[in-house]
Each structure stands twice: as structure tokens, then as C-alpha cells.
Phi, psi and omega in degrees: 000130177285168182302309182302316184295319178294317174301317184297315179296315178299319178300318178288333185276327182233071183293331186277332177292334183285345187258009185301324185253012184285161182205163184250147175231112358284169187292330178236118186237156183240175179299126178087000177282130169285144186204167182230125180264125182243127179233107179298148182229164175295161178293151180249168184280346176209157178276133185196145177242128176237128183230129170236142180224169180295336181283340179292338176079017182295137184282339183269004178299132184296149177229143176206144186291334190246000182228128177261107176279130179260318183198146178233126181241135170242108183260111179260125185225148181286341182259351187151124181254172173204159177246126181234125185242111179271122189209174173216129180255148185236014179217138180284165175105194177271121181242138178260128175294149169286173179300129178262123179239125185205131177062028182079010184243155185237135175231126182220161177081015177277124186232162179221154181247120183257130179269157178234138176293333180271125184279114187271004180277339178239144183292146186291134182225132181293141180286162181286166185287144180286153177298146180300318190266016187289319183282147176299135175089352182303312187295318182297315181298312181296315174290327179296317181293322180298314178299314180298320181298315182291320179297319179300318183290322183287329176293324179296317174304307180304321180289328178296320184268319189240334192300317187297316180299321180291319179298319184291326180288324176293325181293317179300316182295321182296319178297316181300317180293325177290325180296316181293322177295323175295313179294325174298318183291322178297316179300315176301318182296316176299320170304307186299317184297317178294328175292331181278352181088019178297155178306119185293325176297321174295327176294320179292322175304309185295317183298315182294322183286319185289318176301315178293326182285327180294315180297325180298313179290323181289321183258348184077008179249157181277092180264011184283328181244014179288139170283173178298316180290327177297330179297319177295323181287324190263356178255130183295315176280106186299327182292320174292319179292323174297322181291310185296322178299311174300323189287309183290328171301312179296315177301313181293327178292322181283333180284318186255007180287334185080355181274163178294132183271126179280150180296323186290330176291322179294317181297321180292325177288326178289319174299318179298321178297320179291321178298319180290321178295321179296319178296316182295321180296314177298317173299325181286324179280339181231078180294136176279124183283161184291333180292326176291322176296322176290000000 
């Protein structure tokens, strides 16, 4: 009987005696750690490496429910041999390898100790709640949220008492601004119509209606049927009332005279309209205070 076959029988017959000098790499392993079990063996008559893996399809490749074997290497050397088992264990405690068969030899009774990061001696207990101010920046975030909430509440109170009136005033200014824009647009259209040779009397009719409608919306007074004298009586600003009285008197004279309307007369009325709109818009944006009037 050759020496390797004799050793195989002795190893199988006395498994625990063969593990006396075995060691692990790393020496302390935990659940899920890849590791290597190394067991020194006596010298062989010739040098040889025998390697088996799950991919080799060997029927004798070890299987275990708690251990995943990756590779088994039997290094035969004339100066000293060794068995190396690469594995990963998934259960804590002392685990025993199944019988290892490689190169016609059997190794049994090999065991390892797997450590666990969880202390199983005491029951698991949830840790206490962390302090609110433990993390950097928590205080700034907390007080910032509180300050924002207080500001929001104050703004809501202010809006209940003052905000609605301000919103109504803003809406009023917005509508007035659109009114001025609309009247400027109309004035430009009248200018273009006159330049294209549209009937001047028709332009004057439309101009009178649009201007009166504009004044009615702007002042809140019914200017649609006012006579020239009524403009003077109904406007607090006597200068504006006098201007409107003269403007509509001239406009009506041209409309109902039956005479040919000159282009320069129509152009003059449109220029006066534009100047009046500019003056009214400036007055609306820059109201004169009572202290300045006195």
C-alpha cells in the first residue's frame, strides 16, 4: 500500500487528531465572512495541486445548509503538504464540515467556530430615543421652523384686517392701468384709420363714444350723455372739466356741422386725447397729498 492511501485511511479513522495544527484565515471570523480553513499535512512523494470547485461538477463536492463552499485545494509537497478549504458560514457557533473527498482521500471531523456580532446571551432591547438637538444643525432647523410658523400666523392676522383692502386697491390700480393701455390702443387705431383715408366723421363718432366710455369707467360717473357744460359741473378738477367741455364741444361741432372735416382738425383732437390720457395716468400714479395741496 502506498503512503497516500495509508494516510487517507488514518485520516478517516482518526479525524480529530488531524485538526490539531489547523488554523483559520482570518483567525476570527463572523457570520457571512469569507474565510479559509488550512490544515497542514505530511509530505508526499511528489508535488501536485488538486483543486475542486462547484463548477467542476464533482459529485463528491461537499454540501451543507449553513456553509457555502467555494473551493477546496489539496497541495501535495515533498517538504510538507496542506489542505485549504475556502468557505463562507451563515450560522454562529461550532460548525462541522461534511466529509471532504479530494484526490482519492477523505477528511472528516473538521470543525470551525463562527462568531456572531449579536450578543445572544441577553434579549434584544431597543435603544432610547436620541436627543432632539443631538445632530448638528437641528437647533437651527427647529427654531427656523418655529420662526416661520410665527411669521405665517402674523401675516394671516394682518391679511384679515389689512390685506383685503390692499388687494382691492391693487386690483383697482391694475384695472385702471389696463384701461389706459386700452385707450392708447384705440387712439393709435384712430390715427391709422385717418391715415388710410377712412371717413373722418365715422372716426369722430367712434372717438366720442370710446372717450366717453373711458371717462365713465375711470371716474365712476355717467359721462356717456353729459353735455359740455355738465363736464365742468361734475369734475372736481376744474382744469380737466374745462378741457373736456371744450374737447367735446369741438368734436360735436365737427360731427354735426355737415361741413367737410379737415385732416388737421381730426389730428388735433387725437393729439389732445393722447395728452389728456398721459396727464390722467400720471396723476393716477402720483396722487397729490392733502398736505401738498395746502
